[in-house]
MARBA-3410 file (N, C-alpha, C, O; in Angstrom, 1 decimal):
113
2.3,15.5,10.0,2.4,14.2,9.4,2.7,14.4,8.0,2.0,15.1,7.3 ~ 3.7,13.7,7.4,4.0,13.8,6.0,3.0,13.1,5.2,2.3,12.2,5.7 ~ 2.9,13.4,3.9,2.0,12.8,3.0,2.3,11.3,3.0,1.3,10.5,2.9 ~ 3.5,10.9,3.0,3.9,9.5,2.9,3.4,8.7,4.1,3.0,7.5,3.9 ~ 3.3,9.3,5.3,2.8,8.6,6.4,1.4,8.9,6.8,0.9,8.6,7.9
0.7,9.7,5.9,-0.6,10.1,6.3,-1.7,9.0,6.4,-2.7,9.2,7.0 ~ -1.3,7.8,5.9,-2.3,6.7,6.1,-1.7,5.6,7.0,-2.2,4.5,7.0 ~ -0.7,6.0,7.8,-0.2,5.0,8.8,-0.9,5.3,10.1,-1.1,6.5,10.5 ~ -1.1,4.2,10.9,-1.8,4.4,12.2,-0.8,3.8,13.3,-0.2,2.7,13.0 ~ -0.7,4.4,14.4,0.0,3.8,15.5,-0.9,2.8,16.1,-2.1,2.7,15.8
-0.3,2.0,17.0,-1.1,0.9,17.7,-2.2,1.6,18.5,-3.3,1.0,18.6 ~ -2.0,2.7,19.1,-3.0,3.4,19.9,-4.1,4.0,19.0,-5.3,4.0,19.4 ~ -3.8,4.5,17.9,-4.8,5.0,17.0,-5.6,3.9,16.4,-6.9,4.0,16.3 ~ -5.0,2.8,16.1,-5.8,1.6,15.7,-6.7,1.1,16.8,-7.8,0.7,16.5 ~ -6.2,1.0,18.0,-7.0,0.5,19.1,-8.2,1.4,19.3,-9.3,0.9,19.5
-8.0,2.7,19.2,-9.2,3.7,19.4,-10.1,3.5,18.2,-11.3,3.6,18.4 ~ -9.6,3.3,17.0,-10.5,3.2,15.9,-11.3,1.9,16.0,-12.5,1.9,15.6 ~ -10.8,0.8,16.5,-11.5,-0.4,16.7,-12.6,-0.2,17.7,-13.7,-0.9,17.6 ~ -12.4,0.6,18.7,-13.4,0.8,19.7,-14.6,1.7,19.2,-15.7,1.6,19.7 ~ -14.3,2.6,18.2,-15.3,3.6,17.8,-15.9,3.3,16.4,-16.9,3.9,16.1
-15.3,2.4,15.6,-15.8,2.2,14.3,-16.0,0.7,14.0,-15.0,0.0,13.8 ~ -17.2,0.2,14.0,-17.5,-1.2,13.8,-17.2,-1.7,12.3,-17.2,-2.9,12.1 ~ -17.0,-0.7,11.4,-16.8,-1.1,10.0,-15.3,-1.2,9.6,-15.0,-1.2,8.5 ~ -14.4,-1.3,10.6,-13.0,-1.4,10.4,-12.7,-2.9,10.1,-13.2,-3.8,10.8 ~ -12.0,-3.2,9.0,-11.5,-4.5,8.7,-10.0,-4.5,8.8,-9.3,-3.8,8.1
-9.5,-5.4,9.6,-8.1,-5.6,9.8,-7.6,-6.8,9.0,-8.1,-7.9,9.2 ~ -6.8,-6.6,8.0,-6.2,-7.7,7.2,-4.8,-8.0,7.6,-3.9,-7.1,7.4 ~ -4.5,-9.1,8.1,-3.1,-9.5,8.5,-2.4,-10.2,7.3,-2.9,-11.2,6.8 ~ -1.3,-9.7,6.9,-0.6,-10.2,5.7,0.5,-11.2,6.0,1.2,-11.6,5.1 ~ 0.6,-11.5,7.3,1.7,-12.5,7.6,1.4,-13.9,7.3,0.3,-14.2,6.8
2.3,-14.8,7.5,2.1,-16.2,7.2,1.1,-16.8,8.2,0.9,-16.3,9.3 ~ 0.4,-17.8,7.7,-0.6,-18.5,8.5,-0.1,-18.9,9.9,-0.8,-18.7,10.9 ~ 1.1,-19.4,10.0,1.7,-19.8,11.3,1.9,-18.7,12.2,1.7,-18.8,13.4 ~ 2.4,-17.5,11.7,2.6,-16.3,12.5,1.3,-15.8,13.0,1.2,-15.3,14.1 ~ 0.3,-15.8,12.1,-1.1,-15.3,12.5,-1.6,-16.2,13.7,-2.1,-15.6,14.6
-1.4,-17.5,13.6,-1.9,-18.4,14.6,-1.2,-18.2,15.9,-1.9,-18.3,17.0 ~ 0.0,-17.8,15.9,0.8,-17.5,17.2,0.3,-16.3,17.9,0.6,-16.1,19.1 ~ -0.3,-15.4,17.2,-0.8,-14.1,17.8,-1.2,-13.1,16.8,-0.4,-12.7,15.9 ~ -2.4,-12.6,16.9,-2.9,-11.6,15.9,-3.8,-10.7,16.7,-4.3,-10.9,17.8 ~ -4.1,-9.5,16.1,-5.0,-8.5,16.6,-6.5,-9.1,16.6,-6.9,-9.7,15.6
-7.2,-8.9,17.7,-8.6,-9.4,17.7,-9.4,-8.9,16.5,-9.3,-7.8,16.1 ~ -10.1,-9.8,16.0,-11.0,-9.6,14.8,-10.3,-9.4,13.5,-10.9,-9.1,12.5 ~ -9.0,-9.6,13.5,-8.3,-9.5,12.2,-8.5,-10.7,11.3,-8.8,-11.8,11.9 ~ -8.3,-10.6,10.1,-8.5,-11.7,9.1,-7.1,-12.0,8.5,-6.4,-11.0,8.2 ~ -6.8,-13.2,8.2,-5.6,-13.6,7.5,-5.8,-13.3,6.0,-6.8,-13.8,5.4
-4.9,-12.6,5.4,-5.0,-12.3,4.0,-3.7,-12.4,3.4,-2.6,-12.4,4.1 ~ -3.6,-12.6,2.1,-2.4,-12.8,1.4,-2.0,-11.4,0.7,-2.9,-10.6,0.4 ~ -0.8,-11.2,0.4,-0.3,-10.0,-0.3,-0.7,-10.2,-1.8,0.1,-10.5,-2.6 ~ -2.0,-9.9,-2.0,-2.5,-10.1,-3.4,-3.6,-9.0,-3.6,-4.7,-9.1,-3.0 ~ -3.2,-8.0,-4.4,-4.1,-6.9,-4.6,-5.5,-7.3,-5.0,-6.5,-6.7,-4.5
-5.6,-8.2,-5.9,-6.9,-8.6,-6.4,-7.8,-9.2,-5.3,-9.0,-8.9,-5.3 ~ -7.2,-10.0,-4.5,-8.0,-10.7,-3.4,-8.5,-9.6,-2.4,-9.6,-9.6,-2.0 ~ -7.6,-8.7,-2.1,-8.0,-7.6,-1.1,-9.0,-6.6,-1.7,-9.7,-6.0,-0.9 ~ -9.1,-6.6,-3.0,-10.0,-5.7,-3.6,-11.5,-6.1,-3.4,-12.4,-5.4,-3.6 ~ -11.7,-7.4,-2.9,-13.0,-7.9,-2.5,-13.5,-7.3,-1.2,-14.7,-7.5,-0.9
-12.6,-6.6,-0.4,-13.0,-6.0,0.8,-14.0,-4.8,0.5,-13.7,-4.1,-0.4 ~ -15.0,-4.7,1.3,-16.0,-3.6,1.1,-15.3,-2.3,1.1,-14.5,-1.9,1.9 ~ -15.7,-1.5,0.1,-15.2,-0.1,0.0,-15.9,0.8,1.0,-15.5,2.0,1.2 ~ -16.9,0.3,1.7,-17.6,1.1,2.7,-16.9,1.0,4.1,-17.3,1.7,5.0 ~ -15.9,0.2,4.2,-15.2,0.1,5.5,-13.8,0.6,5.4,-13.2,0.6,4.3
-13.3,1.0,6.5,-11.9,1.3,6.6,-11.1,0.0,6.6,-11.6,-1.0,7.3 ~ -10.1,-0.1,5.9,-9.2,-1.3,5.9,-7.9,-1.0,6.5,-7.2,0.0,6.0 ~ -7.5,-1.8,7.5,-6.2,-1.6,8.1,-5.4,-2.9,7.8,-5.8,-3.9,8.2 ~ -4.2,-2.7,7.2,-3.3,-3.8,6.8,-2.2,-3.9,7.8,-1.6,-2.9,8.2 ~ -1.9,-5.1,8.3,-0.8,-5.3,9.2,0.1,-6.4,8.6,-0.3,-7.4,8.0
1.4,-6.2,8.8,2.4,-7.1,8.4,3.5,-7.2,9.5,3.3,-6.5,10.5 ~ 4.5,-8.0,9.3,5.5,-8.1,10.4,6.1,-6.8,10.8,6.2,-6.5,11.9 ~ 6.6,-6.1,9.8,7.4,-4.9,10.1,6.9,-3.6,9.4,7.6,-2.6,9.4 ~ 5.7,-3.6,8.8,5.0,-2.5,8.1,5.3,-2.4,6.7,4.4,-1.9,5.9 ~ 6.4,-2.9,6.2,6.8,-2.6,4.8,5.7,-3.2,3.8,5.3,-2.4,2.9
5.4,-4.4,3.9,4.4,-5.1,3.0,3.1,-4.4,3.2,2.4,-4.1,2.1 ~ 2.6,-4.1,4.4,1.3,-3.5,4.6,1.3,-2.1,4.0,0.3,-1.7,3.5 ~ 2.3,-1.3,4.2,2.4,0.0,3.7,2.3,0.0,2.1,1.6,0.8,1.6 ~ 3.0,-0.9,1.5,3.0,-1.0,0.0,1.6,-1.4,-0.5,1.1,-0.8,-1.4 ~ 1.0,-2.3,0.2,-0.4,-2.8,-0.2,-1.4,-1.7,0.1,-2.3,-1.5,-0.7
-1.3,-1.0,1.2,-2.2,0.1,1.5,-2.2,1.2,0.5,-3.2,1.7,0.0 ~ -1.0,1.5,0.0,-0.8,2.5,-1.0,-1.4,2.1,-2.3,-2.1,2.9,-3.0 ~ -1.3,0.8,-2.7,-1.9,0.3,-3.9,-3.4,0.3,-3.8,-4.1,0.7,-4.8 ~ -4.0,-0.1,-2.7,-5.4,-0.1,-2.5,-6.0,1.4,-2.5,-7.1,1.6,-3.0 ~ -5.2,2.3,-1.9,-5.7,3.7,-1.9,-5.8,4.2,-3.3,-6.6,5.0,-3.6
-4.9,3.8,-4.1,-4.9,4.2,-5.5,-6.2,3.7,-6.3,-6.5,4.2,-7.3 ~ -6.8,2.7,-5.7,-8.1,2.2,-6.2,-9.3,2.7,-5.5,-10.4,2.2,-5.7 ~ -9.1,3.7,-4.7,-10.2,4.4,-4.0,-10.6,3.8,-2.6,-11.7,4.1,-2.1 ~ -9.8,2.8,-2.1,-10.1,2.3,-0.8,-9.6,3.2,0.3,-8.6,3.8,0.2 ~ -10.4,3.2,1.4,-10.0,3.9,2.6,-9.1,3.0,3.4,-9.5,2.3,4.4
-7.8,2.9,3.1,-6.9,1.9,3.6,-5.7,2.5,4.3,-5.2,3.6,4.0 ~ -5.4,1.9,5.4,-4.3,2.3,6.3,-3.4,1.1,6.6,-3.7,0.0,6.3 ~ -2.3,1.4,7.2,-1.4,0.3,7.7,-0.9,0.6,9.1,-1.0,1.8,9.6 ~ -0.5,-0.4,9.8,-0.1,-0.3,11.2,1.4,0.1,11.2,2.3,-0.7,10.7 ~ 1.7,1.3,11.7,3.1,1.8,11.8,3.9,0.8,12.7,3.5,0.6,13.8
5.0,0.4,12.2,5.9,-0.5,12.9,5.5,-2.0,12.8,6.3,-2.9,13.2 ~ 4.3,-2.3,12.3,3.9,-3.6,12.1,3.6,-4.4,13.4,3.6,-3.8,14.5 ~ 3.4,-5.7,13.3,3.1,-6.5,14.4,4.2,-6.6,15.4,4.0,-6.9,16.6 ~ 5.4,-6.4,15.0,6.6,-6.5,15.9,6.5,-5.4,17.0,7.1,-5.6,18.0 ~ 5.8,-4.4,16.7,5.7,-3.3,17.7,4.3,-3.3,18.4,4.1,-2.4,19.3
3.4,-4.2,18.1,2.1,-4.2,18.7,2.2,-4.8,20.2,2.7,-5.9,20.4 ~ 1.8,-4.0,21.1,1.9,-4.4,22.5,0.6,-4.5,23.3,0.6,-4.7,24.5 ~ -0.5,-4.3,22.5,-1.8,-4.2,23.2,-2.6,-5.6,23.3,-3.8,-5.6,23.4 ~ -1.9,-6.7,23.2,-2.5,-8.0,23.4,-2.7,-8.7,22.1,-3.1,-8.1,21.1 ~ -2.6,-10.0,22.1,-2.7,-10.8,20.9,-3.7,-12.0,21.2,-3.8,-12.4,22.4
-4.3,-12.4,20.2,-5.2,-13.6,20.3,-4.6,-14.7,19.5,-4.1,-14.5,18.3 ~ -4.5,-15.9,20.1,-3.9,-17.0,19.4,-4.9,-18.0,18.9,-6.1,-18.0,19.4 ~ -4.6,-18.7,17.9,-5.5,-19.7,17.2,-4.7,-20.9,16.9,-3.5,-20.9,16.6 ~ -5.3,-22.1,17.0,-4.7,-23.3,16.5,-4.5,-23.2,15.0,-5.4,-22.8,14.3 ~ -3.3,-23.4,14.6,-2.9,-23.2,13.2,-3.8,-24.0,12.2,-4.0,-23.5,11.1
-4.4,-25.1,12.6,-5.2,-25.9,11.7,-6.6,-25.2,11.5,-7.3,-25.5,10.6 ~ -6.9,-24.2,12.4,-8.2,-23.5,12.2,-8.1,-22.2,11.4,-9.1,-21.7,10.9 ~ -6.8,-21.7,11.2,-6.7,-20.5,10.5,-7.2,-20.6,9.1,-6.9,-21.5,8.3 ~ -8.1,-19.6,8.7,-8.7,-19.6,7.4,-9.9,-20.4,7.3,-10.5,-20.4,6.2 ~ -10.4,-21.0,8.3,-11.6,-21.9,8.3,-12.8,-21.1,8.8,-13.9,-21.6,8.6
-12.6,-20.0,9.4,-13.7,-19.3,10.0,-14.0,-19.7,11.4,-14.8,-19.1,12.1 ~ -13.3,-20.7,11.9,-13.4,-21.1,13.3,-12.6,-20.2,14.1,-11.5,-19.8,13.8 ~ -13.2,-19.7,15.3,-12.5,-18.7,16.1,-11.2,-19.1,16.7,-10.6,-18.3,17.4
END
């Protein structure tokens, strides 16, 4: 694995990580409407804002997901430079095939499941 991709996870690696590590935080960087249409279980809607994401606990692994990986990869790289254990989903949500959870768009960001 090249250094550039050393912090990228495939969907199967992420799925295994979710099963074995309860301290994984998944931050979805897509638009609220896209998140509502389908997201990875237990993921949180987040904005592409380095300062906001820096509030995530440094004791957990953080996995960023975006539509096609570009945004998540850039943000993961920025957070890693601040000492966070941060990864991104290779291929982004467009390549995720392991099931999605849908939410009413009016509930997104309210803490309601």
